[in-house]
Each structure stands twice: as structure tokens, then as C-alpha cells.
N, C-alpha and C positions, 0 to 999 in steps of 0.2 A: 440383547444388550448385555455388555460385559458388566461384571461386578464393579461398583464404583471404586473399591479399594484396589482392584487390579488396574483400572484405568489410571488412577493417581500414581500407582507404582510404575507403570509403563512410561507415563509421561515424565515422571521424575528421573527415571533411569536414562531416558532419551535425552533430556535436557542436560543432565550431568555428563553423559558421554560426549555429547556434541561440544561441550566446553572443555573437555579433557580433564575434568576434576575426578580425583579419587574420592571415595566415601569419606575419608578423613578430612580432606580439604573442604569438602562440602559441609561436613559437620561443623567445622570451625567457622565457616562463612555464615551459616544459617542458625547457629546456636541450638542445634538438635543433635542428640547423640548419634554416633556412628551406627550403633546397634539398632536404634530406632529407624534411621534412614534405610538400613539394610532390610529391616522387616517391612517398611513401607514399599520399597522397590519390589519385594517379593509378593506384595499383596497380602501379607500375613497379619496385618494389623489394621485397625480402623483409626487413622490419625484424627486428632481433634481439629476443629476449625482453627484454633490458635496455632497448632503445629503447621497446618497447611499455609497459613498466613506468613509464619516465620520463613518457611521454605520459599514461598513466592517472593517475599520481600528480599530475601538474601540473594536469590537468583535474578532479581529485577524483572520478574514476569508477572502477568496478571494472575490473580487468584484462580480465575476460571480456566486459565491455560493448563492448569494441573488437572482439571476436571473434564476437559474436552475429550471425547472419545476418539476423534480423528485428528490427531496432532501429527503433522508431517513437517519435516524440517524445511521443505521447499515446495513450490508449486510451479510447474512449467506451463506456460501459456504459449501455444503455437499460433502464429498469425493465421495459418490456413484453417484453424478451428474457430476463429472468431466470427461473430456476425458482422458483416460489412454493412454499414449504414451510410447511404448516399443521399444527397439532395437530388431533386428531380433531374437537374441538368448534369448530374454526375461530375461536377467540377470540384466538389468538396465531399470527401469520404472519411468516415470515422471508423476506427477499430477500437472497441472498448476492451482494453486489457484487464483492468481491475475495476469492476462496477462498484458503485457506492456501497460502503459497509458502515452501518450505523456505529459500530464500536470503534472503527478506525477513523471515521469522519472524512474520508477522502475517496475520490475516484480518479482513475488515470486512464488516458487513452491516447492513441496517436491519430493524426489526421494527415491526409494528403490533399493538397490544393493544386489543381491543374495550372498550367501556364496562363498568364494574363487573366487570372480569376480573382474574385473577391468573395469572402464569406463574412456576412454581418451576423454577429452574435448578440442575441438579446441579453439584457441584464440578467444575471443570476440572482438568486435570493440574497437578501441582506446578510452581510458577514462572510460571504464566500471570497476566498482569496485564490487567485489563479497563478500557477507557476508554469511557464511556457518555455520550452527549449526548441530552437530550430535545429533539426537533425540532418536536413538536406536542403540545399539551395539557400534562398533568402526570402524574407518576408518583411512587409511593412505592417506595423500594428498601428491602428488608430484607436486611441483611448481618450474619450472626450475630445478636446481640441488638439491633442498632441499626436504627432506622427513620429513613429520610432522605427528606424530601419534596422533590421536584424539579419545577420549573416549566419551561415552554418556554425553551430557551436555557441552562438549567443543565446542568452536567456533573459527573461523578464518576469517580474512578479508584480501583481497589482490587485487592488480590490475590484472584483468582477461584478459588483452589484450595479453597474451601469453598462450601457451598450458599448460594444467594442467591435473592431473588425480586423480581419486578416487579409492582406493583399499580396498576391504573388504577381508582380509586374515583370517577371522574367519569362524567358522562352523555355524553361525547363520546369518540371513538376517540383514542388516544394513539400517538405514533410516536417512535422513537429510533434512533440510530445507535450501533453497538458496534464497537470495534476490540479484538481480542484479540491481545496481544503474547506470544509464546512465547519466554522467555529461553533455553531450551535447545534 
């Protein structure tokens, strides 16, 4: 494991460079001297908790994002590397792109619904909000007693703590992307 001061320094430098800030610009933003920021980036000093908070708040990032050892500016997820989850009849298939993360409180996946198929979704836990976008074809949503027809590019959001259904009543496969947001 790397020295914590080196981790903080590497993360700070990466965040600063990603945003195109000079040390001087960052110093003005976070109210920490340019020389102190330079020493932090080099891992030559042990910044106080207060200094780390100033930097995090000024950059609008979480405190722990400066402490994480593996901070990368992006994550590529390839469909061919995902676990394919299908119902027994294989009419409904899910691809979990971003599994639930307790800190972010959401999960995101795509699904495919074969022609003339229906998927009944049980109620999610109380407080879950669903954001759904039709990315290919068309689908009809049933939420309670409401039927909502959605075409490619249409989106809907709703409280998902009650049962709902997706219907593809066309002759071509339909696809969609779902983001589930967990409030609690």
C-alpha cells in the first residue's frame, strides 16, 4: 500500500490537471497556499484534516476521493464483459453496467425485451425511484392502472415501490436503460 501522503498528492494532482487548473488558480479556489499545494502534490507533507477538507470543498469532491488509492478519471464497461442475466424463457435479458454502490445510491443496467413479450417487475423497496429510457424500438409501461406508450428516445421516471410492467407489443426487439435511485 502506498503512503497516504503520496496517495493524497497523486489524487490532488490528477484532479487539478483534469480540470486544467494551475497551482495558483487552485490555491485561490481552495484557500490553501500554492507552496502547500505543491508540497501536498509531491507527497512531501502531511496535510491536516482541515486542509484536506478545504481542498475537497473547493474542488467540489468528496473528502474520501482524495484518500482513495485507485482513483481513475473513467471506467470503461464493455457489454461483452458483462454478466448476461435472462429469465427462463429468455424473452427478457438484463446487462448490469453499474451495480449498486452504497455511496452513490444507484444502479444502472440495460435490458432487452423480445418481440411480443412482457416483463412484470415486482415492487422495489420503498423510496426507490426509477428512471427509464427506451433506446431501441418501443415499449408500453404499466404503472398501477396507467398504460404509457414510449417510443425510442422517450423516457419516464416514477416511484418504483409498486409493481410495474414493460411490454414490447411490436415485431422487433426493444431495449431500454434503467437507473434505479435509492433514496435511503
